[in-house]
PAFI-271574 format. One record per residue (C-alpha): residue number from 1; residue in three letters; z, x, y. Coordinates in steps of 0.02 Angstrom, whole numbers. Each point is the difference from the previous one (the first is absolute). Layout:
<recs>
+-----+------+--------+--------+--------+
: pos : code :      z :      x :      y :
+-----+------+--------+--------+--------+
: NUM :  ala :      Z :      X :      Y :
...
+-----+------+--------+--------+--------+
</recs>
This chain:
<recs>
+-----+------+--------+--------+--------+
: pos : code :      z :      x :      y :
+-----+------+--------+--------+--------+
:   1 :  met :    816 :  -5744 :  -1114 :
:   2 :  thr :    -11 :   -118 :    148 :
:   3 :  gln :    151 :    -50 :    101 :
:   4 :  ser :    -13 :   -179 :    -65 :
:   5 :  glu :      6 :     63 :   -181 :
:   6 :  leu :    151 :    109 :     36 :
:   7 :  ile :     90 :   -141 :     90 :
:   8 :  gln :    -31 :   -116 :   -147 :
:   9 :  leu :     68 :    126 :   -126 :
:  10 :  ile :    156 :     29 :    103 :
:  11 :  ala :     29 :   -186 :     28 :
:  12 :  glu :    -10 :    -28 :   -189 :
:  13 :  arg :    135 :    131 :    -29 :
:  14 :  ile :    125 :    -50 :    134 :
:  15 :  his :    -11 :   -189 :    -28 :
:  16 :  asp :     65 :    -37 :    175 :
:  17 :  ser :    -99 :   -110 :    120 :
:  18 :  ala :    111 :     57 :    143 :
:  19 :  phe :   -105 :    158 :      4 :
:  20 :  thr :   -163 :    -54 :     80 :
:  21 :  pro :   -166 :     92 :    -25 :
:  22 :  ala :     22 :     78 :    172 :
:  23 :  met :    173 :     64 :    -47 :
:  24 :  ile :    -66 :     70 :   -163 :
:  25 :  leu :   -146 :     84 :     89 :
:  26 :  ala :    123 :     83 :    118 :
:  27 :  arg :     87 :     77 :   -153 :
:  28 :  ile :   -168 :     60 :    -68 :
:  29 :  asn :    -45 :     84 :    164 :
:  30 :  lys :    173 :     76 :      6 :
:  31 :  gly :    -29 :     70 :   -174 :
:  32 :  val :   -168 :     76 :     47 :
:  33 :  gly :     79 :     86 :    149 :
:  34 :  arg :    147 :     62 :   -104 :
:  35 :  ile :   -115 :     71 :   -134 :
:  36 :  ala :   -111 :     86 :    127 :
:  37 :  gly :    156 :     81 :     72 :
:  38 :  met :     47 :     69 :   -171 :
:  39 :  val :   -166 :     58 :    -70 :
:  40 :  asp :   -151 :     87 :     77 :
:  41 :  leu :   -129 :   -134 :    -38 :
:  42 :  pro :   -176 :     76 :     -6 :
:  43 :  asp :    -81 :   -155 :     75 :
:  44 :  leu :    109 :     14 :    155 :
:  45 :  lys :    -61 :    173 :     49 :
:  46 :  ser :    -77 :     -7 :    173 :
:  47 :  thr :    -75 :    116 :    131 :
:  48 :  asp :      0 :    -19 :    189 :
:  49 :  ala :    -16 :    112 :    152 :
:  50 :  val :    104 :     16 :    158 :
:  51 :  thr :    -34 :     96 :    159 :
:  52 :  thr :    130 :    114 :     78 :
:  53 :  asp :     66 :    -33 :    174 :
:  54 :  thr :     96 :     97 :    131 :
:  55 :  asn :    157 :    -68 :    -82 :
:  56 :  pro :     64 :     83 :   -160 :
:  57 :  tyr :    -32 :   -158 :   -100 :
:  58 :  val :   -117 :   -147 :    -30 :
:  59 :  ala :     26 :   -164 :    -92 :
:  60 :  val :    -41 :      0 :   -186 :
:  61 :  pro :   -141 :   -116 :    -57 :
:  62 :  ser :     55 :   -181 :     10 :
:  63 :  thr :   -155 :   -110 :    -14 :
:  64 :  val :     10 :   -145 :   -122 :
:  65 :  gly :    -29 :     64 :   -175 :
:  66 :  asn :     31 :    180 :     51 :
:  67 :  val :    183 :     11 :     46 :
:  68 :  phe :    115 :    142 :    -55 :
:  69 :  his :    116 :    -70 :   -134 :
:  70 :  arg :    138 :    127 :    -26 :
:  71 :  lys :     32 :     74 :    171 :
:  72 :  lys :     59 :    169 :    -61 :
:  73 :  asp :   -109 :     46 :   -149 :
:  74 :  ser :   -156 :   -106 :     18 :
:  75 :  leu :    -97 :    149 :     69 :
:  76 :  phe :    -55 :    119 :   -138 :
:  77 :  phe :   -139 :    103 :     81 :
:  78 :  ala :    -53 :     34 :    180 :
:  79 :  ser :   -136 :    105 :     78 :
:  80 :  ser :    -57 :     53 :    173 :
:  81 :  ala :   -179 :     -8 :     61 :
:  82 :  ala :     30 :    142 :    123 :
:  83 :  arg :     68 :    115 :   -136 :
:  84 :  asp :   -121 :    -70 :   -129 :
:  85 :  gly :    139 :      0 :   -126 :
:  86 :  glu :    168 :    -59 :    -62 :
:  87 :  val :    157 :    -12 :    105 :
:  88 :  thr :    176 :      8 :    -72 :
:  89 :  ile :     94 :   -163 :    -26 :
:  90 :  tyr :    188 :     13 :     26 :
:  91 :  asp :    124 :   -112 :    -91 :
:  92 :  ser :    151 :     52 :    104 :
:  93 :  trp :     13 :    -49 :    183 :
:  94 :  ile :    140 :    127 :     25 :
:  95 :  lys :   -105 :    143 :    -67 :
:  96 :  phe :   -148 :    -56 :    103 :
:  97 :  leu :    110 :      7 :    155 :
:  98 :  lys :     72 :    169 :    -49 :
:  99 :  lys :   -176 :     69 :      0 :
: 100 :  trp :    -57 :    -98 :    154 :
: 101 :  pro :    161 :    -38 :     96 :
: 102 :  thr :    -80 :    -49 :    165 :
: 103 :  leu :   -151 :    -92 :    -72 :
: 104 :  asp :   -108 :     69 :    141 :
: 105 :  glu :    -85 :    153 :    -74 :
: 106 :  ala :   -185 :     16 :     45 :
: 107 :  gly :   -134 :     44 :   -126 :
: 108 :  asp :    -89 :    -64 :   -154 :
: 109 :  val :     94 :   -122 :   -111 :
: 110 :  gln :     89 :     88 :   -143 :
: 111 :  asp :    135 :   -122 :    -58 :
: 112 :  val :     26 :   -188 :     -4 :
: 113 :  ile :    135 :   -122 :    -51 :
: 114 :  val :     15 :   -190 :     -2 :
: 115 :  val :    158 :    -68 :     84 :
: 116 :  gly :     31 :   -179 :     51 :
: 117 :  gly :   -180 :    -56 :     -8 :
: 118 :  lys :    -61 :    150 :    100 :
: 119 :  leu :    -95 :    154 :    -54 :
: 120 :  tyr :     75 :    152 :     87 :
: 121 :  tyr :   -104 :    159 :      9 :
: 122 :  gln :     24 :    176 :     63 :
: 123 :  pro :    -68 :     91 :     92 :
: 124 :  ile :    -87 :   -118 :    123 :
: 125 :  pro :   -185 :     43 :     18 :
: 126 :  ala :    -72 :     17 :    175 :
: 127 :  thr :   -156 :    -93 :    -59 :
: 128 :  ala :     24 :   -159 :    -99 :
: 129 :  asp :     -7 :     31 :   -187 :
: 130 :  thr :    -40 :   -123 :   -139 :
: 131 :  leu :    128 :     -3 :   -140 :
: 132 :  thr :    -55 :    -80 :   -163 :
: 133 :  leu :    144 :    -79 :    -94 :
: 134 :  asn :      4 :    -41 :   -185 :
: 135 :  phe :    140 :   -119 :    -43 :
: 136 :  phe :     60 :   -147 :   -103 :
: 137 :  arg :    -21 :   -162 :     94 :
: 138 :  lys :    106 :   -155 :     -6 :
: 139 :  pro :    -69 :   -132 :   -120 :
: 140 :  val :    -73 :   -153 :     83 :
: 141 :  ala :    108 :   -153 :    -32 :
: 142 :  met :    -79 :   -152 :    -83 :
: 143 :  leu :     -7 :   -158 :    106 :
: 144 :  gly :     31 :   -173 :    -67 :
: 145 :  thr :   -165 :    -58 :     72 :
: 146 :  asp :    -99 :    107 :   -124 :
: 147 :  arg :     44 :    -58 :   -175 :
: 148 :  asp :   -122 :    124 :    -79 :
: 149 :  ala :     72 :    154 :     87 :
: 150 :  glu :     59 :    139 :   -116 :
: 151 :  pro :    145 :    123 :     22 :
: 152 :  asp :    -56 :    149 :    102 :
: 153 :  gly :      8 :    167 :    -90 :
: 154 :  ile :     81 :    -59 :   -162 :
: 155 :  pro :   -103 :     38 :   -158 :
: 156 :  asp :    -66 :   -159 :    -79 :
: 157 :  tyr :     75 :     28 :   -171 :
: 158 :  leu :    176 :     21 :     70 :
: 159 :  gln :      1 :   -138 :    130 :
: 160 :  glu :     85 :   -129 :   -111 :
: 161 :  asp :    130 :    119 :    -73 :
: 162 :  leu :     44 :     71 :    170 :
: 163 :  leu :     -9 :   -147 :    119 :
: 164 :  val :     57 :   -143 :   -110 :
: 165 :  ser :    147 :    107 :    -58 :
: 166 :  phe :     45 :     51 :    177 :
: 167 :  ala :    -10 :   -175 :     72 :
: 168 :  cys :    102 :    -75 :   -143 :
: 169 :  trp :    129 :    139 :     16 :
: 170 :  asp :     12 :    -31 :    187 :
: 171 :  ile :     14 :   -189 :    -20 :
: 172 :  phe :    124 :      1 :   -145 :
: 173 :  ser :    110 :    123 :     94 :
: 174 :  glu :     23 :   -142 :    126 :
: 175 :  lys :     18 :   -138 :   -130 :
: 176 :  glu :    123 :     81 :   -119 :
: 177 :  asp :    182 :     20 :     47 :
: 178 :  glu :     36 :    183 :     36 :
: 179 :  gly :    177 :    -24 :    -65 :
: 180 :  gly :    -59 :    -54 :   -171 :
: 181 :  pro :   -136 :     41 :   -128 :
: 182 :  thr :   -173 :     33 :     71 :
: 183 :  pro :   -113 :     -1 :   -153 :
: 184 :  glu :   -162 :    -51 :     87 :
: 185 :  thr :     27 :    122 :    143 :
: 186 :  asp :     34 :    141 :   -122 :
: 187 :  lys :   -149 :    -46 :   -109 :
: 188 :  tyr :   -128 :      0 :    139 :
: 189 :  lys :     75 :    153 :     85 :
: 190 :  ala :    -22 :     96 :   -163 :
: 191 :  arg :   -178 :    -63 :    -20 :
: 192 :  phe :    -41 :     53 :    177 :
: 193 :  ala :     73 :    173 :    -29 :
: 194 :  gly :   -105 :     20 :   -158 :
: 195 :  ala :   -158 :    -53 :     91 :
: 196 :  val :     36 :    123 :    142 :
: 197 :  ala :     18 :    141 :   -127 :
: 198 :  glu :   -170 :    -47 :    -72 :
: 199 :  leu :    -74 :     -6 :    177 :
: 200 :  met :     68 :    174 :     37 :
: 201 :  ala :    -84 :     65 :   -156 :
: 202 :  phe :   -162 :    -83 :     55 :
: 203 :  ala :     10 :     71 :    177 :
: 204 :  gly :     41 :    174 :    -62 :
: 205 :  pro :     88 :    139 :     96 :
: 206 :  lys :      0 :      0 :    189 :
: 207 :  asp :   -167 :     65 :     65 :
: 208 :  arg :     61 :     98 :    149 :
: 209 :  ala :    -19 :    170 :     80 :
: 210 :  pro :    129 :    127 :    -62 :
: 211 :  asp :    165 :     10 :     95 :
: 212 :  his :     -7 :    121 :    144 :
: 213 :  tyr :    125 :    142 :    -21 :
: 214 :  asp :     86 :     62 :    157 :
: 215 :  tyr :     45 :    180 :    -36 :
: 216 :  asp :     96 :     17 :    163 :
: 217 :  glu :    112 :   -144 :    -49 :
: 218 :  asp :     -4 :     45 :   -185 :
: 219 :  asp :    -15 :   -185 :    -39 :
: 220 :  phe :   -131 :   -131 :    -35 :
: 221 :  ile :    -73 :    -98 :    146 :
+-----+------+--------+--------+--------+
</recs>
């Protein structure tokens, strides 16, 4: 569905001219971002490469249309050109530091972790290495200037159920008195939850490398 079609459907449901098309579009974009943060959307899988430096980190990809979405778990597979193979992705900054406390070891890259918009790696190679990153990117927001734009990453058949429900839920949560009954808020919140469940079934289980087991720590990394 196009943004203009979605806006029209939402406007028909809320019956409130105080919410302009631009305000409604903002709710739609908010919904797309929220959904992409909850579900691994296949259409948002992306690949990019970074080059190591003398520092223990480089910035994660950030070009328009290829920005990391969820800073911690966007990255699901990484490989090193120098090693011609996979490197381990850590989920825990503390455990990464326990293994590499000074962040200045020299050698081929073995482990990486994303923290605060940076990709940290250890060891640091003497010769620049190319690390290929596979991750879920942030969906591109629709702009009011393009009425025919469609929601990025959301399957066509679920766009209405997901985005109209989310926007109406978000708007009615402002309109209805929190101290009293909230029938419209509750209705659209439930519809959104049902559509998310259907989306999760569509997307399937997370397609990620197995968790790395740290036998020294006797715990999952």
